[in-house]
KOLFI-433523 format. One record per atom (N, C-alpha, C): x, y, z; atom name; residue number from 1. Coordinates in pm, whole numbers. Example, Ala and Ser with C-alpha at 12.3 -4.5 7.8 and 13.67 -1.06 7.14 Angstrom:
2
+--------+--------+--------+-------+-----+
:     px :     py :     pz : atomo : num :
+--------+--------+--------+-------+-----+
:   1319 :   -569 :    780 :     N :   1 :
:   1230 :   -450 :    780 :    CA :   1 :
:   1320 :   -330 :    780 :     C :   1 :
:   1285 :   -225 :    708 :     N :   2 :
:   1367 :   -106 :    714 :    CA :   2 :
:   1290 :      3 :    787 :     C :   2 :
+--------+--------+--------+-------+-----+
This chain:
171
+--------+--------+--------+-------+-----+
:     px :     py :     pz : atomo : num :
+--------+--------+--------+-------+-----+
:   -449 :   4575 :  -3957 :     N :   1 :
:   -345 :   4489 :  -3901 :    CA :   1 :
:   -411 :   4379 :  -3761 :     C :   1 :
:   -502 :   4475 :  -3677 :     N :   2 :
:   -538 :   4408 :  -3569 :    CA :   2 :
:   -644 :   4302 :  -3626 :     C :   2 :
:   -715 :   4310 :  -3729 :     N :   3 :
:   -806 :   4182 :  -3761 :    CA :   3 :
:   -709 :   4086 :  -3821 :     C :   3 :
:   -603 :   4089 :  -3872 :     N :   4 :
:   -500 :   3982 :  -3920 :    CA :   4 :
:   -455 :   3904 :  -3762 :     C :   4 :
:   -431 :   3999 :  -3679 :     N :   5 :
:   -380 :   3924 :  -3564 :    CA :   5 :
:   -497 :   3839 :  -3487 :     C :   5 :
:   -629 :   3890 :  -3506 :     N :   6 :
:   -750 :   3821 :  -3445 :    CA :   6 :
:   -764 :   3689 :  -3530 :     C :   6 :
:   -740 :   3696 :  -3677 :     N :   7 :
:   -754 :   3568 :  -3748 :    CA :   7 :
:   -627 :   3471 :  -3705 :     C :   7 :
:   -531 :   3530 :  -3699 :     N :   8 :
:   -420 :   3433 :  -3657 :    CA :   8 :
:   -446 :   3339 :  -3519 :     C :   8 :
:   -498 :   3429 :  -3432 :     N :   9 :
:   -520 :   3379 :  -3286 :    CA :   9 :
:   -622 :   3285 :  -3290 :     C :   9 :
:   -733 :   3321 :  -3392 :     N :  10 :
:   -853 :   3231 :  -3387 :    CA :  10 :
:   -823 :   3097 :  -3467 :     C :  10 :
:   -727 :   3094 :  -3553 :     N :  11 :
:   -677 :   2977 :  -3643 :    CA :  11 :
:   -589 :   2895 :  -3542 :     C :  11 :
:   -533 :   2962 :  -3477 :     N :  12 :
:   -423 :   2898 :  -3359 :    CA :  12 :
:   -495 :   2809 :  -3274 :     C :  12 :
:   -609 :   2871 :  -3231 :     N :  13 :
:   -698 :   2790 :  -3122 :    CA :  13 :
:   -745 :   2682 :  -3149 :     C :  13 :
:   -804 :   2697 :  -3289 :     N :  14 :
:   -878 :   2587 :  -3360 :    CA :  14 :
:   -782 :   2470 :  -3395 :     C :  14 :
:   -635 :   2520 :  -3426 :     N :  15 :
:   -540 :   2400 :  -3422 :    CA :  15 :
:   -512 :   2330 :  -3307 :     C :  15 :
:   -488 :   2418 :  -3215 :     N :  16 :
:   -456 :   2346 :  -3070 :    CA :  16 :
:   -579 :   2254 :  -3004 :     C :  16 :
:   -688 :   2324 :  -3036 :     N :  17 :
:   -811 :   2247 :  -2957 :    CA :  17 :
:   -823 :   2100 :  -3044 :     C :  17 :
:   -828 :   2100 :  -3187 :     N :  18 :
:   -845 :   1996 :  -3238 :    CA :  18 :
:   -718 :   1905 :  -3255 :     C :  18 :
:   -612 :   1958 :  -3236 :     N :  19 :
:   -473 :   1872 :  -3235 :    CA :  19 :
:   -470 :   1783 :  -3072 :     C :  19 :
:   -517 :   1847 :  -2986 :     N :  20 :
:   -489 :   1767 :  -2859 :    CA :  20 :
:   -619 :   1700 :  -2831 :     C :  20 :
:   -703 :   1650 :  -2932 :     N :  21 :
:   -800 :   1571 :  -2909 :    CA :  21 :
:   -921 :   1608 :  -2825 :     C :  21 :
:   -941 :   1737 :  -2795 :     N :  22 :
:  -1051 :   1824 :  -2740 :    CA :  22 :
:  -1173 :   1764 :  -2801 :     C :  22 :
:  -1266 :   1712 :  -2713 :     N :  23 :
:  -1399 :   1685 :  -2743 :    CA :  23 :
:  -1491 :   1705 :  -2616 :     C :  23 :
:  -1617 :   1718 :  -2638 :     N :  24 :
:  -1740 :   1736 :  -2539 :    CA :  24 :
:  -1750 :   1602 :  -2468 :     C :  24 :
:  -1745 :   1607 :  -2319 :     N :  25 :
:  -1744 :   1487 :  -2231 :    CA :  25 :
:  -1871 :   1424 :  -2271 :     C :  25 :
:  -1876 :   1295 :  -2274 :     N :  26 :
:  -1989 :   1194 :  -2303 :    CA :  26 :
:  -2040 :   1197 :  -2451 :     C :  26 :
:  -1946 :   1252 :  -2537 :     N :  27 :
:  -1978 :   1244 :  -2673 :    CA :  27 :
:  -1942 :   1109 :  -2748 :     C :  27 :
:  -1883 :   1034 :  -2693 :     N :  28 :
:  -1831 :    906 :  -2754 :    CA :  28 :
:  -1919 :    792 :  -2759 :     C :  28 :
:  -1870 :    692 :  -2803 :     N :  29 :
:  -1951 :    577 :  -2799 :    CA :  29 :
:  -1953 :    459 :  -2690 :     C :  29 :
:  -2062 :    405 :  -2687 :     N :  30 :
:  -2051 :    319 :  -2546 :    CA :  30 :
:  -1950 :    203 :  -2596 :     C :  30 :
:  -1899 :    142 :  -2481 :     N :  31 :
:  -1806 :     34 :  -2480 :    CA :  31 :
:  -1850 :    -78 :  -2554 :     C :  31 :
:  -1749 :   -132 :  -2624 :     N :  32 :
:  -1774 :   -274 :  -2683 :    CA :  32 :
:  -1870 :   -266 :  -2800 :     C :  32 :
:  -1869 :   -136 :  -2846 :     N :  33 :
:  -1997 :   -124 :  -2973 :    CA :  33 :
:  -2119 :   -141 :  -2928 :     C :  33 :
:  -2160 :   -133 :  -2804 :     N :  34 :
:  -2315 :   -144 :  -2743 :    CA :  34 :
:  -2395 :    -16 :  -2815 :     C :  34 :
:  -2504 :    -59 :  -2841 :     N :  35 :
:  -2596 :     54 :  -2909 :    CA :  35 :
:  -2716 :     71 :  -2828 :     C :  35 :
:  -2770 :    -68 :  -2745 :     N :  36 :
:  -2897 :    -46 :  -2689 :    CA :  36 :
:  -2857 :   -101 :  -2541 :     C :  36 :
:  -2893 :    -43 :  -2431 :     N :  37 :
:  -2876 :    -72 :  -2291 :    CA :  37 :
:  -3002 :    -80 :  -2203 :     C :  37 :
:  -3011 :   -197 :  -2129 :     N :  38 :
:  -3112 :   -206 :  -2056 :    CA :  38 :
:  -3047 :   -185 :  -1926 :     C :  38 :
:  -3137 :    -75 :  -1842 :     N :  39 :
:  -3087 :    -44 :  -1698 :    CA :  39 :
:  -3164 :    -95 :  -1610 :     C :  39 :
:  -3127 :   -198 :  -1500 :     N :  40 :
:  -3183 :   -280 :  -1413 :    CA :  40 :
:  -3193 :   -165 :  -1282 :     C :  40 :
:  -3288 :   -223 :  -1178 :     N :  41 :
:  -3285 :   -154 :  -1053 :    CA :  41 :
:  -3151 :   -175 :   -999 :     C :  41 :
:  -3101 :    -38 :   -955 :     N :  42 :
:  -2981 :    -55 :   -843 :    CA :  42 :
:  -3000 :   -144 :   -733 :     C :  42 :
:  -2875 :   -218 :   -677 :     N :  43 :
:  -2902 :   -265 :   -554 :    CA :  43 :
:  -2888 :   -144 :   -436 :     C :  43 :
:  -2970 :   -157 :   -355 :     N :  44 :
:  -2940 :    -38 :   -235 :    CA :  44 :
:  -2876 :   -112 :   -127 :     C :  44 :
:  -2753 :    -40 :    -94 :     N :  45 :
:  -2668 :   -100 :      6 :    CA :  45 :
:  -2629 :      8 :    113 :     C :  45 :
:  -2763 :     69 :    139 :     N :  46 :
:  -2769 :    186 :    250 :    CA :  46 :
:  -2889 :    155 :    321 :     C :  46 :
:  -2893 :    230 :    435 :     N :  47 :
:  -3026 :    222 :    533 :    CA :  47 :
:  -3104 :    314 :    484 :     C :  47 :
:  -3100 :    401 :    377 :     N :  48 :
:  -3178 :    474 :    320 :    CA :  48 :
:  -3305 :    418 :    224 :     C :  48 :
:  -3404 :    401 :    261 :     N :  49 :
:  -3497 :    304 :    199 :    CA :  49 :
:  -3545 :    390 :     70 :     C :  49 :
:  -3572 :    309 :    -36 :     N :  50 :
:  -3612 :    381 :   -145 :    CA :  50 :
:  -3510 :    472 :   -257 :     C :  50 :
:  -3406 :    484 :   -206 :     N :  51 :
:  -3278 :    545 :   -287 :    CA :  51 :
:  -3259 :    474 :   -416 :     C :  51 :
:  -3269 :    338 :   -412 :     N :  52 :
:  -3255 :    266 :   -548 :    CA :  52 :
:  -3318 :    319 :   -650 :     C :  52 :
:  -3451 :    364 :   -627 :     N :  53 :
:  -3556 :    416 :   -737 :    CA :  53 :
:  -3519 :    537 :   -763 :     C :  53 :
:  -3458 :    623 :   -688 :     N :  54 :
:  -3410 :    756 :   -737 :    CA :  54 :
:  -3284 :    761 :   -804 :     C :  54 :
:  -3194 :    685 :   -773 :     N :  55 :
:  -3065 :    676 :   -857 :    CA :  55 :
:  -3085 :    600 :   -984 :     C :  55 :
:  -3186 :    485 :   -975 :     N :  56 :
:  -3199 :    427 :  -1133 :    CA :  56 :
:  -3296 :    528 :  -1207 :     C :  56 :
:  -3396 :    589 :  -1149 :     N :  57 :
:  -3460 :    661 :  -1249 :    CA :  57 :
:  -3385 :    785 :  -1291 :     C :  57 :
:  -3281 :    836 :  -1219 :     N :  58 :
:  -3204 :    950 :  -1278 :    CA :  58 :
:  -3082 :    898 :  -1359 :     C :  58 :
:  -3028 :    794 :  -1351 :     N :  59 :
:  -2976 :    720 :  -1459 :    CA :  59 :
:  -3048 :    689 :  -1600 :     C :  59 :
:  -3171 :    662 :  -1595 :     N :  60 :
:  -3241 :    623 :  -1691 :    CA :  60 :
:  -3250 :    765 :  -1761 :     C :  60 :
:  -3300 :    871 :  -1688 :     N :  61 :
:  -3325 :    983 :  -1727 :    CA :  61 :
:  -3196 :   1058 :  -1824 :     C :  61 :
:  -3099 :   1042 :  -1734 :     N :  62 :
:  -2959 :   1089 :  -1818 :    CA :  62 :
:  -2941 :   1020 :  -1932 :     C :  62 :
:  -2959 :    891 :  -1968 :     N :  63 :
:  -2934 :    803 :  -2064 :    CA :  63 :
:  -3039 :    879 :  -2175 :     C :  63 :
:  -3163 :    882 :  -2151 :     N :  64 :
:  -3267 :    925 :  -2225 :    CA :  64 :
:  -3249 :   1059 :  -2267 :     C :  64 :
:  -3176 :   1136 :  -2204 :     N :  65 :
:  -3190 :   1288 :  -2239 :    CA :  65 :
:  -3065 :   1300 :  -2330 :     C :  65 :
:  -2946 :   1210 :  -2307 :     N :  66 :
:  -2842 :   1224 :  -2399 :    CA :  66 :
:  -2851 :   1131 :  -2507 :     C :  66 :
:  -2900 :   1006 :  -2513 :     N :  67 :
:  -2930 :    927 :  -2618 :    CA :  67 :
:  -3063 :    832 :  -2600 :     C :  67 :
:  -3155 :    912 :  -2626 :     N :  68 :
:  -3313 :    849 :  -2619 :    CA :  68 :
:  -3284 :    687 :  -2674 :     C :  68 :
:  -3240 :    677 :  -2798 :     N :  69 :
:  -3240 :    554 :  -2878 :    CA :  69 :
:  -3176 :    435 :  -2826 :     C :  69 :
:  -3065 :    485 :  -2726 :     N :  70 :
:  -2981 :    385 :  -2656 :    CA :  70 :
:  -3069 :    304 :  -2534 :     C :  70 :
:  -3158 :    347 :  -2502 :     N :  71 :
:  -3234 :    274 :  -2390 :    CA :  71 :
:  -3338 :    162 :  -2445 :     C :  71 :
:  -3296 :     38 :  -2383 :     N :  72 :
:  -3383 :    -76 :  -2445 :    CA :  72 :
:  -3495 :   -103 :  -2331 :     C :  72 :
:  -3610 :   -132 :  -2392 :     N :  73 :
:  -3729 :   -126 :  -2317 :    CA :  73 :
:  -3711 :   -265 :  -2237 :     C :  73 :
:  -3647 :   -360 :  -2263 :     N :  74 :
:  -3645 :   -487 :  -2209 :    CA :  74 :
:  -3486 :   -536 :  -2232 :     C :  74 :
:  -3457 :   -656 :  -2147 :     N :  75 :
:  -3342 :   -714 :  -2149 :    CA :  75 :
:  -3319 :   -798 :  -2296 :     C :  75 :
:  -3442 :   -838 :  -2332 :     N :  76 :
:  -3433 :   -918 :  -2461 :    CA :  76 :
:  -3401 :   -826 :  -2598 :     C :  76 :
:  -3421 :   -702 :  -2560 :     N :  77 :
:  -3387 :   -602 :  -2690 :    CA :  77 :
:  -3256 :   -525 :  -2682 :     C :  77 :
:  -3181 :   -570 :  -2565 :     N :  78 :
:  -3070 :   -516 :  -2511 :    CA :  78 :
:  -2931 :   -571 :  -2572 :     C :  78 :
:  -2836 :   -475 :  -2622 :     N :  79 :
:  -2684 :   -549 :  -2638 :    CA :  79 :
:  -2636 :   -573 :  -2520 :     C :  79 :
:  -2649 :   -494 :  -2409 :     N :  80 :
:  -2610 :   -507 :  -2292 :    CA :  80 :
:  -2683 :   -447 :  -2154 :     C :  80 :
:  -2653 :   -495 :  -2043 :     N :  81 :
:  -2747 :   -471 :  -1915 :    CA :  81 :
:  -2662 :   -385 :  -1839 :     C :  81 :
:  -2701 :   -274 :  -1795 :     N :  82 :
:  -2640 :   -203 :  -1681 :    CA :  82 :
:  -2691 :   -234 :  -1549 :     C :  82 :
:  -2601 :   -269 :  -1475 :     N :  83 :
:  -2648 :   -292 :  -1318 :    CA :  83 :
:  -2551 :   -235 :  -1224 :     C :  83 :
:  -2581 :   -225 :  -1099 :     N :  84 :
:  -2503 :   -193 :   -998 :    CA :  84 :
:  -2539 :   -175 :   -886 :     C :  84 :
:  -2473 :    -74 :   -795 :     N :  85 :
:  -2522 :   -111 :   -638 :    CA :  85 :
:  -2480 :     73 :   -614 :     C :  85 :
:  -2566 :    116 :   -511 :     N :  86 :
:  -2565 :    253 :   -446 :    CA :  86 :
:  -2561 :    248 :   -307 :     C :  86 :
:  -2495 :    327 :   -255 :     N :  87 :
:  -2435 :    326 :   -123 :    CA :  87 :
:  -2468 :    483 :    -60 :     C :  87 :
:  -2511 :    511 :     49 :     N :  88 :
:  -2496 :    652 :    103 :    CA :  88 :
:  -2464 :    615 :    243 :     C :  88 :
:  -2390 :    778 :    267 :     N :  89 :
:  -2346 :    769 :    432 :    CA :  89 :
:  -2386 :    916 :    457 :     C :  89 :
:  -2395 :    947 :    587 :     N :  90 :
:  -2425 :   1085 :    608 :    CA :  90 :
:  -2316 :   1107 :    744 :     C :  90 :
:  -2259 :   1241 :    708 :     N :  91 :
:  -2170 :   1277 :    838 :    CA :  91 :
:  -2207 :   1400 :    881 :     C :  91 :
:  -2178 :   1431 :    998 :     N :  92 :
:  -2196 :   1593 :   1066 :    CA :  92 :
:  -2071 :   1643 :   1007 :     C :  92 :
:  -2089 :   1773 :    972 :     N :  93 :
:  -1980 :   1846 :    931 :    CA :  93 :
:  -1946 :   1987 :   1001 :     C :  93 :
:  -2081 :   2023 :   1087 :     N :  94 :
:  -2042 :   2122 :   1164 :    CA :  94 :
:  -2155 :   2123 :   1268 :     C :  94 :
:  -2101 :   2147 :   1402 :     N :  95 :
:  -2205 :   2162 :   1529 :    CA :  95 :
:  -2203 :   2288 :   1594 :     C :  95 :
:  -2305 :   2300 :   1671 :     N :  96 :
:  -2327 :   2432 :   1764 :    CA :  96 :
:  -2298 :   2399 :   1871 :     C :  96 :
:  -2296 :   2257 :   1933 :     N :  97 :
:  -2265 :   2207 :   2044 :    CA :  97 :
:  -2238 :   2064 :   2032 :     C :  97 :
:  -2181 :   1988 :   2127 :     N :  98 :
:  -2121 :   1851 :   2131 :    CA :  98 :
:  -2234 :   1768 :   2064 :     C :  98 :
:  -2352 :   1787 :   2113 :     N :  99 :
:  -2475 :   1712 :   2069 :    CA :  99 :
:  -2545 :   1770 :   1954 :     C :  99 :
:  -2511 :   1873 :   1922 :     N : 100 :
:  -2619 :   1942 :   1807 :    CA : 100 :
:  -2555 :   1983 :   1674 :     C : 100 :
:  -2607 :   1909 :   1573 :     N : 101 :
:  -2557 :   1916 :   1438 :    CA : 101 :
:  -2608 :   2048 :   1368 :     C : 101 :
:  -2526 :   2113 :   1302 :     N : 102 :
:  -2596 :   2231 :   1227 :    CA : 102 :
:  -2597 :   2203 :   1083 :     C : 102 :
:  -2498 :   2115 :   1019 :     N : 103 :
:  -2498 :   2088 :    903 :    CA : 103 :
:  -2415 :   1940 :    865 :     C : 103 :
:  -2490 :   1880 :    794 :     N : 104 :
:  -2449 :   1739 :    757 :    CA : 104 :
:  -2411 :   1730 :    598 :     C : 104 :
:  -2340 :   1609 :    580 :     N : 105 :
:  -2314 :   1591 :    441 :    CA : 105 :
:  -2354 :   1482 :    409 :     C : 105 :
:  -2416 :   1459 :    284 :     N : 106 :
:  -2454 :   1311 :    225 :    CA : 106 :
:  -2367 :   1280 :    128 :     C : 106 :
:  -2304 :   1141 :    135 :     N : 107 :
:  -2210 :   1099 :     16 :    CA : 107 :
:  -2282 :    955 :    -22 :     C : 107 :
:  -2298 :    972 :   -167 :     N : 108 :
:  -2352 :    871 :   -250 :    CA : 108 :
:  -2208 :    797 :   -330 :     C : 108 :
:  -2208 :    671 :   -309 :     N : 109 :
:  -2105 :    595 :   -395 :    CA : 109 :
:  -2181 :    496 :   -477 :     C : 109 :
:  -2159 :    513 :   -607 :     N : 110 :
:  -2225 :    431 :   -723 :    CA : 110 :
:  -2102 :    345 :   -765 :     C : 110 :
:  -2160 :    204 :   -814 :     N : 111 :
:  -2050 :    123 :   -874 :    CA : 111 :
:  -2155 :     57 :   -977 :     C : 111 :
:  -2100 :     78 :  -1117 :     N : 112 :
:  -2196 :     11 :  -1217 :    CA : 112 :
:  -2101 :   -106 :  -1296 :     C : 112 :
:  -2166 :   -157 :  -1348 :     N : 113 :
:  -2126 :   -276 :  -1453 :    CA : 113 :
:  -2199 :   -273 :  -1574 :     C : 113 :
:  -2143 :   -300 :  -1691 :     N : 114 :
:  -2215 :   -299 :  -1816 :    CA : 114 :
:  -2162 :   -411 :  -1859 :     C : 114 :
:  -2292 :   -527 :  -1880 :     N : 115 :
:  -2258 :   -656 :  -1914 :    CA : 115 :
:  -2343 :   -700 :  -2028 :     C : 115 :
:  -2284 :   -814 :  -2099 :     N : 116 :
:  -2356 :   -881 :  -2202 :    CA : 116 :
:  -2489 :   -953 :  -2158 :     C : 116 :
:  -2592 :   -980 :  -2247 :     N : 117 :
:  -2674 :  -1071 :  -2164 :    CA : 117 :
:  -2628 :  -1209 :  -2116 :     C : 117 :
:  -2507 :  -1253 :  -2180 :     N : 118 :
:  -2458 :  -1375 :  -2106 :    CA : 118 :
:  -2378 :  -1361 :  -2023 :     C : 118 :
:  -2337 :  -1246 :  -1960 :     N : 119 :
:  -2257 :  -1201 :  -1838 :    CA : 119 :
:  -2111 :  -1157 :  -1877 :     C : 119 :
:  -2076 :  -1133 :  -1974 :     N : 120 :
:  -1954 :  -1080 :  -2011 :    CA : 120 :
:  -1939 :   -953 :  -1953 :     C : 120 :
:  -1865 :   -894 :  -1896 :     N : 121 :
:  -1821 :   -749 :  -1867 :    CA : 121 :
:  -1757 :   -660 :  -1962 :     C : 121 :
:  -1834 :   -573 :  -2031 :     N : 122 :
:  -1772 :   -474 :  -2125 :    CA : 122 :
:  -1706 :   -365 :  -2048 :     C : 122 :
:  -1774 :   -302 :  -1945 :     N : 123 :
:  -1732 :   -196 :  -1867 :    CA : 123 :
:  -1773 :   -194 :  -1729 :     C : 123 :
:  -1681 :   -132 :  -1635 :     N : 124 :
:  -1718 :   -103 :  -1490 :    CA : 124 :
:  -1670 :     21 :  -1469 :     C : 124 :
:  -1735 :     86 :  -1365 :     N : 125 :
:  -1699 :    212 :  -1327 :    CA : 125 :
:  -1629 :    231 :  -1218 :     C : 125 :
:  -1594 :    144 :  -1141 :     N : 126 :
:  -1528 :    163 :  -1031 :    CA : 126 :
:  -1637 :    245 :   -933 :     C : 126 :
:  -1580 :    301 :   -825 :     N : 127 :
:  -1644 :    360 :   -735 :    CA : 127 :
:  -1671 :    498 :   -777 :     C : 127 :
:  -1776 :    539 :   -817 :     N : 128 :
:  -1795 :    701 :   -851 :    CA : 128 :
:  -1855 :    746 :   -714 :     C : 128 :
:  -1855 :    871 :   -671 :     N : 129 :
:  -1872 :    925 :   -547 :    CA : 129 :
:  -1895 :   1066 :   -558 :     C : 129 :
:  -2014 :   1099 :   -500 :     N : 130 :
:  -2033 :   1263 :   -516 :    CA : 130 :
:  -2088 :   1288 :   -367 :     C : 130 :
:  -2082 :   1404 :   -333 :     N : 131 :
:  -2138 :   1453 :   -217 :    CA : 131 :
:  -2209 :   1575 :   -207 :     C : 131 :
:  -2283 :   1601 :   -119 :     N : 132 :
:  -2372 :   1728 :   -101 :    CA : 132 :
:  -2425 :   1754 :     46 :     C : 132 :
:  -2388 :   1873 :     87 :     N : 133 :
:  -2410 :   1934 :    219 :    CA : 133 :
:  -2537 :   1979 :    246 :     C : 133 :
:  -2606 :   1974 :    355 :     N : 134 :
:  -2754 :   2009 :    389 :    CA : 134 :
:  -2766 :   2069 :    520 :     C : 134 :
:  -2855 :   2154 :    546 :     N : 135 :
:  -2874 :   2222 :    690 :    CA : 135 :
:  -2984 :   2136 :    758 :     C : 135 :
:  -2910 :   2133 :    898 :     N : 136 :
:  -2998 :   2078 :    988 :    CA : 136 :
:  -3090 :   2152 :   1068 :     C : 136 :
:  -3210 :   2160 :   1060 :     N : 137 :
:  -3313 :   2271 :   1118 :    CA : 137 :
:  -3333 :   2239 :   1247 :     C : 137 :
:  -3288 :   2337 :   1345 :     N : 138 :
:  -3294 :   2300 :   1474 :    CA : 138 :
:  -3457 :   2286 :   1545 :     C : 138 :
:  -3486 :   2188 :   1593 :     N : 139 :
:  -3624 :   2174 :   1640 :    CA : 139 :
:  -3730 :   2142 :   1514 :     C : 139 :
:  -3693 :   2107 :   1387 :     N : 140 :
:  -3759 :   2099 :   1290 :    CA : 140 :
:  -3747 :   1985 :   1189 :     C : 140 :
:  -3768 :   1858 :   1233 :     N : 141 :
:  -3725 :   1742 :   1179 :    CA : 141 :
:  -3786 :   1728 :   1053 :     C : 141 :
:  -3911 :   1771 :   1002 :     N : 142 :
:  -3974 :   1782 :    880 :    CA : 142 :
:  -3867 :   1845 :    781 :     C : 142 :
:  -3829 :   1973 :    831 :     N : 143 :
:  -3742 :   2045 :    744 :    CA : 143 :
:  -3615 :   1990 :    708 :     C : 143 :
:  -3543 :   1939 :    809 :     N : 144 :
:  -3416 :   1865 :    808 :    CA : 144 :
:  -3447 :   1735 :    695 :     C : 144 :
:  -3542 :   1680 :    718 :     N : 145 :
:  -3578 :   1549 :    627 :    CA : 145 :
:  -3563 :   1589 :    487 :     C : 145 :
:  -3646 :   1700 :    445 :     N : 146 :
:  -3681 :   1766 :    335 :    CA : 146 :
:  -3532 :   1820 :    301 :     C : 146 :
:  -3442 :   1875 :    364 :     N : 147 :
:  -3304 :   1909 :    313 :    CA : 147 :
:  -3218 :   1800 :    279 :     C : 147 :
:  -3235 :   1681 :    363 :     N : 148 :
:  -3160 :   1576 :    335 :    CA : 148 :
:  -3205 :   1513 :    191 :     C : 148 :
:  -3323 :   1507 :    181 :     N : 149 :
:  -3399 :   1447 :     56 :    CA : 149 :
:  -3329 :   1514 :    -69 :     C : 149 :
:  -3344 :   1658 :    -74 :     N : 150 :
:  -3298 :   1757 :   -187 :    CA : 150 :
:  -3150 :   1729 :   -198 :     C : 150 :
:  -3073 :   1696 :   -108 :     N : 151 :
:  -2913 :   1685 :    -84 :    CA : 151 :
:  -2887 :   1523 :   -170 :     C : 151 :
:  -2983 :   1419 :   -142 :     N : 152 :
:  -2952 :   1299 :   -199 :    CA : 152 :
:  -3024 :   1302 :   -361 :     C : 152 :
:  -3117 :   1383 :   -385 :     N : 153 :
:  -3145 :   1420 :   -528 :    CA : 153 :
:  -3023 :   1477 :   -610 :     C : 153 :
:  -2950 :   1557 :   -550 :     N : 154 :
:  -2844 :   1649 :   -604 :    CA : 154 :
:  -2738 :   1528 :   -627 :     C : 154 :
:  -2712 :   1460 :   -557 :     N : 155 :
:  -2606 :   1352 :   -529 :    CA : 155 :
:  -2632 :   1250 :   -656 :     C : 155 :
:  -2757 :   1220 :   -651 :     N : 156 :
:  -2810 :   1139 :   -769 :    CA : 156 :
:  -2811 :   1179 :   -885 :     C : 156 :
:  -2823 :   1292 :   -911 :     N : 157 :
:  -2814 :   1360 :  -1059 :    CA : 157 :
:  -2660 :   1381 :  -1092 :     C : 157 :
:  -2582 :   1422 :  -1014 :     N : 158 :
:  -2458 :   1431 :  -1032 :    CA : 158 :
:  -2394 :   1308 :  -1063 :     C : 158 :
:  -2426 :   1189 :   -983 :     N : 159 :
:  -2378 :   1070 :   -987 :    CA : 159 :
:  -2411 :   1000 :  -1158 :     C : 159 :
:  -2537 :   1046 :  -1175 :     N : 160 :
:  -2606 :    963 :  -1307 :    CA : 160 :
:  -2507 :   1047 :  -1433 :     C : 160 :
:  -2502 :   1206 :  -1423 :     N : 161 :
:  -2440 :   1238 :  -1525 :    CA : 161 :
:  -2282 :   1209 :  -1530 :     C : 161 :
:  -2206 :   1197 :  -1415 :     N : 162 :
:  -2075 :   1124 :  -1403 :    CA : 162 :
:  -2086 :   1000 :  -1483 :     C : 162 :
:  -2157 :    920 :  -1439 :     N : 163 :
:  -2179 :    768 :  -1490 :    CA : 163 :
:  -2169 :    752 :  -1662 :     C : 163 :
:  -2265 :    883 :  -1695 :     N : 164 :
:  -2272 :    865 :  -1858 :    CA : 164 :
:  -2159 :    914 :  -1914 :     C : 164 :
:  -2100 :   1016 :  -1852 :     N : 165 :
:  -1983 :   1078 :  -1950 :    CA : 165 :
:  -1871 :    973 :  -1926 :     C : 165 :
:  -1850 :    895 :  -1805 :     N : 166 :
:  -1747 :    820 :  -1794 :    CA : 166 :
:  -1765 :    701 :  -1874 :     C : 166 :
:  -1878 :    654 :  -1912 :     N : 167 :
:  -1914 :    547 :  -1988 :    CA : 167 :
:  -1887 :    586 :  -2152 :     C : 167 :
:  -1925 :    692 :  -2186 :     N : 168 :
:  -1896 :    736 :  -2326 :    CA : 168 :
:  -1765 :    823 :  -2356 :     C : 168 :
:  -1640 :    836 :  -2264 :     N : 169 :
:  -1551 :    933 :  -2296 :    CA : 169 :
:  -1452 :    868 :  -2386 :     C : 169 :
:  -1441 :    735 :  -2403 :     N : 170 :
:  -1374 :    671 :  -2502 :    CA : 170 :
:  -1209 :    699 :  -2498 :     C : 170 :
:  -1169 :    698 :  -2360 :     N : 171 :
:  -1033 :    718 :  -2332 :    CA : 171 :
:   -939 :    595 :  -2342 :     C : 171 :
+--------+--------+--------+-------+-----+
């Protein structure tokens, strides 16, 4: 009798999950029937030099990891071009005194547009935002810089994943 209830429960779960349209995030197709995308270097709108390379490389990595065949080698072989902007800001989130930060937060904001080679927009992300806290090492600027770099890398990875999922969700 217990096995029968387990079978009924399993069947009910399958029916519920398939009936509500459940699917894995990022499993859909690209907007507008696009199959090959060329990713341009993001425009850096922050005071942090070099972040455009970090964020662009993470976007390319995420697309390659999920759909390697979707990455076009150049604009001429692409159905669409993905471009955008990245901005970063850093704020203090805790202090040991009025002038001494203990912990800071980096916030990254990514805006993307997927356009045809002739400039028609297929899709835009709106403002995608992620954040990551990091420790400020008292009297060790090198360690603090390393912590900030690691936080920026974490934000970049999260934004790349979010962008790919949003672009392929088909909602």
